[in-house]
C-alpha angles and dihedrals in degrees: 000000000000122000094211136026121214114264104237106302092341094265132105123244121194109283094015118147119201115213124220092255092051133074139194123228110306091249091058091040090056089051091052091046090053089053090054090051089053091050095052101033101080096052094037088053098042104045095060089051089055089051095048093252133125114271095200089056091045092054091049094049092045087063092049091048092049092053091050090048094051091048093051093049093042090240091291096118106054104207141139121226110216134162112304120237092199092084100053090092090046091054091050091050093049093047090046089055091054100266127142133216093271091056090044090052090050092053093046092048089056090053088054091051091050091048090052091052092050090050090054091051092051092046094054098034093047135244088279086087089062094042090056094044098037111028121180095274090056098042091047090052092048093050090048097049091046090057099039093043085069092061094091088056088060096041098041105032116019108028098049091056091073115348097183095051088046091053093047093048091048090055090047091053090051094045095047094042095049108019102040123082134224123351094349091068090050094058095039093127094052092046090047090055092051092046091047091048090054093044090052090051090050091048089055090053095046104034103021125219122354126228106218145107112314117206092203093051096036092224143064110291139155107255146141117272091223112041116178096174091114091043092058092047096047122097120240094228128023148113130238110271125255106254126221100212092191087079097036119122122191113240099015095056101025097119099045102057105129136177112342140154120252122251119207120227116173095211092054092044090056089052091053103041099077090066089071088078091062092044092054091051092042093053091045090051091051094050090048090050091052089047090052092051097045097038091229129128102241097174093114088058096048095094092042092052093050092045091047091053088052091052091048091052092049092051093047097046092044089071096037103268123125123267120269137232138180107276124241090196091065093046085057090054091052091049089053097045101032087218107127097171112144087209088076089057092051088054091048091050093051091048090050091051089050089050087055089060093047121058088182096065091042090054092052093054094042088053090065105131115256092232090060091051089048093057092047099043095047087067099034098049092047091052090052092053093047091055084072089058089049090056089053092049096048090049095044093235108191111223090182083077111081089211087072100029102052102050094043094048093050095048095045094051091048091049097044094042092045089231113186135210119199107218097176132353088268102037130060129173117209147153117357094005095050094038091052094047092047093048093051097041097043091047093055092042090051092047091051091051097039122105117246095257092061091050090049091054093048120110116258121276096240131074115254109226121198117198111234132203112265094024126093118256130228094267116137094246091057102037108039109049125062113277117284096019 
């Protein structure tokens, strides 16, 4: 039984779309997998640092979690599971309350268990539970705020590091994505990163150091665009260290916490559990976005996907890495390439695991100049957000109806503006989490209060799927067996 069948002759013709159960030649698949690694690596590396956890371990476990996810969904939901940003605030709250990384890992593991249980309920109760709770207007808003919430990362972190390189790379992404032909256009993001990396190195040779914002220093400094100091110091092969948390001190040792066992503290678990609401909606939004792009009804895999994310988070946090989530960055790559093959994600997962065994390769990727990332992410993050609008369009959501307009507008502004709400002195909801919760809660409150004529004019509660040329349909022979059978 093969997981993937070869798409045509394994090559890409203009306008071709590669379905999740198909693959290109392995050479091209490896190239696409590398592009997915590039898309996820920055966030998967950075978020653990912000949570006081080890980034090398996080990258390795993201690969393990992705393989588990693809196995559970039979490869039908092409997604990468990287480090979740939803828990950065939770980590800050737990550390502020006197907790350490082991207690943080214990709290995050419990969230993963709860997410797994919710996924099981959805799987056996049916996706109708999600359709009633998260109709198209809500899922579209969640996808949109997830993408646009990342805009401040571009504007405040990446772009200011080298605005001219960022602008040039942005143009290169556009030119290669739209103007190039064949496979080159499909790996435009990966090629843009390499070109931008080389341009930054040449700029160092020609113009010398740049005085700009430095992400590592957190302030404006004079520095090289390409700094391989950490690359030279990193070992070729190695694992994260085992950490003795009895000697750990927050702040001084934040970035060297390695493999450790979780410790369970009820108070910290209570702080972390509310985030599961945002994760359910976030995962649902991602599955709906993939369904929109592939033209397949993925409802039967909704529960599996959510449960698989829970399992991935449990595996990662059990050894001291951060929890995982389906990555919007990689959905953006699929939207740009129109190659939805889950084979590329298997390659990306294996590469990530290998990165976990090699601090040297991880250092090379993490040394990517901020300006290069700025040029790439300004396009990618915008594409993610606009997938939410695509969900609205495909489902004919009527924004002349205040029942749709009001909840979506409130949630999006909260998500994009990173608005925060302090629940207790030690727990604050903000950004994606708060925007998601507000969108869901306000929608159902509005629907409860709305007169019958507004409910009658509302768009249907299910996602309308249109079969597209080059993508499999919903026929039993395509939808029921594992991919490629």
